[in-house]
C-alpha positions in Angstrom: -0.2 0.3 0.0 1.3 3.5 -1.2 0.3 7.0 0.5 0.8 10.6 -0.2 -0.5 13.7 1.3 -2.3 17.0 -0.4 -3.0 19.7 1.1 -6.1 21.3 0.8 -8.7 24.2 1.7 -10.0 22.0 4.4 -6.7 20.5 5.9 -3.9 18.2 4.8 -5.8 14.7 3.4 -3.7 11.4 3.1 -4.3 9.3 0.0 -3.6 6.0 0.1 -3.7 3.3 -2.7 -3.3 -0.2 -3.7 -1.2 1.2 -6.9 -3.6 1.1 -9.1 -6.8 2.3 -7.1 -7.7 4.8 -4.3 -8.2 3.1 -1.2 -8.9 5.7 1.4 -8.8 9.5 2.0 -8.7 10.8 5.3 -8.6 14.0 6.5 -6.1 15.2 9.4 -7.4 14.5 12.6 -10.4 12.7 10.7 -12.5 10.1 13.4 -11.3 6.4 11.9 -8.1 7.5 9.9 -6.4 5.0 7.9 -8.1 2.6 10.1 -8.7 -0.3 7.5 -5.3 -0.4 6.1 -3.4 -3.2 8.3 -0.1 -2.8 5.5 2.9 -0.7 6.3 2.1 2.7 3.8 5.2 3.3 1.4 5.3 7.1 0.8 4.8 7.7 -3.1 3.6 10.5 -4.4 4.0 9.8 -8.2 1.7 7.2 -8.5 -1.0 8.2 -11.3 -3.8 7.5 -9.6 -2.7 9.8 -7.0 -2.8 12.6 -10.1 -6.1 11.5 -10.8 -7.5 12.3 -7.7 -5.7 15.7 -6.8 -6.9 16.8 -10.1 -10.1 15.4 -8.6 -9.8 17.1 -5.4 -8.3 20.5 -7.1 -11.9 20.8 -9.3 -14.0 20.2 -6.2 -12.6 22.8 -4.1 -13.1 25.3 -6.9 -16.6 24.6 -6.7 -17.0 22.2 -9.3 -18.7 19.1 -9.8 -16.3 16.7 -11.4 -17.4 12.9 -11.9 -16.9 10.5 -9.3 -16.6 8.0 -12.5 -13.4 9.3 -13.5 -12.1 7.8 -10.5 -10.7 4.0 -9.7 -12.2 3.6 -6.3 -11.5 0.0 -4.1 -12.3 1.3 -0.5 -11.6 -0.7 1.8 -14.5 -2.4 3.9 -16.9 -5.1 4.1 -19.6 -6.2 1.8 -22.6 -4.6 3.7 -20.3 -1.5 4.1 -19.6 -1.3 0.6 -23.3 -1.7 -0.8 -24.0 1.5 1.6 -21.1 3.4 0.2 -22.1 2.6 -3.5 -25.8 4.4 -2.8 -23.6 7.4 -1.1 -22.0 7.5 -4.6 -25.6 8.3 -6.1 -26.6 11.1 -3.6 -26.0 14.3 -6.3 -23.8 17.1 -5.8 -25.2 20.0 -3.7 -28.4 17.6 -2.5 -28.6 16.1 0.3 -30.4 12.5 1.9 -30.8 11.4 5.2 -30.1 8.1 7.2 -33.7 6.7 6.6 -33.7 7.2 2.7 -29.9 5.4 2.3 -32.0 2.9 4.8 -34.6 2.2 2.7 -32.8 2.2 -0.6 -30.7 -0.5 0.8 -33.2 -2.3 1.8 -34.8 -2.1 -1.5 -31.6 -3.1 -3.5 -31.1 -6.0 -1.4 -33.8 -7.1 -0.1 -32.7 -7.3 3.5 -33.7 -5.7 6.3 -31.2 -3.2 8.0 -31.5 -1.5 11.9 -30.5 2.4 11.2 -27.6 2.5 13.7 -26.0 -0.5 11.4 -26.4 1.8 8.2 -24.9 5.1 10.3 -22.4 2.8 11.3 -21.7 1.9 7.5 -22.0 5.4 6.6 -19.7 7.0 9.1 -16.6 4.1 8.6 -16.7 5.4 5.1 -12.6 5.2 4.1 -12.7 7.9 0.7 -14.4 10.7 2.5 -15.8 13.7 -0.3 -15.3 11.8 -2.9 -18.1 9.5 -2.0 -20.3 11.7 -0.2 -21.0 10.7 3.2 -21.2 14.2 4.2 -24.9 14.6 2.0 -25.5 12.4 4.6 -28.5 14.0 6.8 -30.8 13.7 10.2 -34.1 13.2 9.6 -35.2 16.5 10.9 -32.5 18.3 8.5 -29.8 18.5 11.2 -26.3 17.9 10.2 -25.0 14.7 12.3 -22.7 12.6 12.8 -19.7 13.2 10.3 -16.4 11.3 10.9 -15.0 14.4 9.5 -16.6 16.8 12.3 -19.8 19.0 12.1 -18.0 21.9 10.9 -16.4 20.4 8.1 -19.1 18.8 6.8 -21.2 22.1 6.7 -18.0 23.3 4.9 -18.6 20.7 1.8 -22.1 21.7 2.2 -21.3 25.0 2.1 -19.3 24.6 -0.8 -21.7 22.9 -2.8 -24.5 25.1 -2.6 -22.9 28.3 -3.5 -21.3 26.4 -6.3 -24.4 25.5 -7.9 -25.8 29.4 -6.9 -23.2 30.4 -9.3 -24.3 27.9 -12.3 -27.9 28.8 -12.1 
């Protein structure tokens, strides 16, 4: 496993790759920082995937809506977590959804019953924050809840997306 770091307007970000795919993206001091990575990390700044992800992040922080499908993502997690994270990828830029909505989509797709707490736990363990947009998930009452990067960062990311949409309309 390889890593590089990248300075952004929200702080230092650590990118982790298996050499081909992005397996993790953590913001400095984020809860669960590199928690799924069991191997020793080797610093390697020039991997092609890192260059692509950094360009994606540059566009995102400029207020653009870069497409997620240009990135080779392989988040590390259980099958259940990966299923939940796939649903997160469908949340449109600048929009929010609720934990309850994610749960209902999960149950419709998999035909499995799931507790709210399990869905929330899977969302909180998302190892590719910002790109897999767990920051777009809010409480049913519209409150900002549960973001591993902290609620201030969640607010900043949502505001960045909203401002970007307001400029383009």
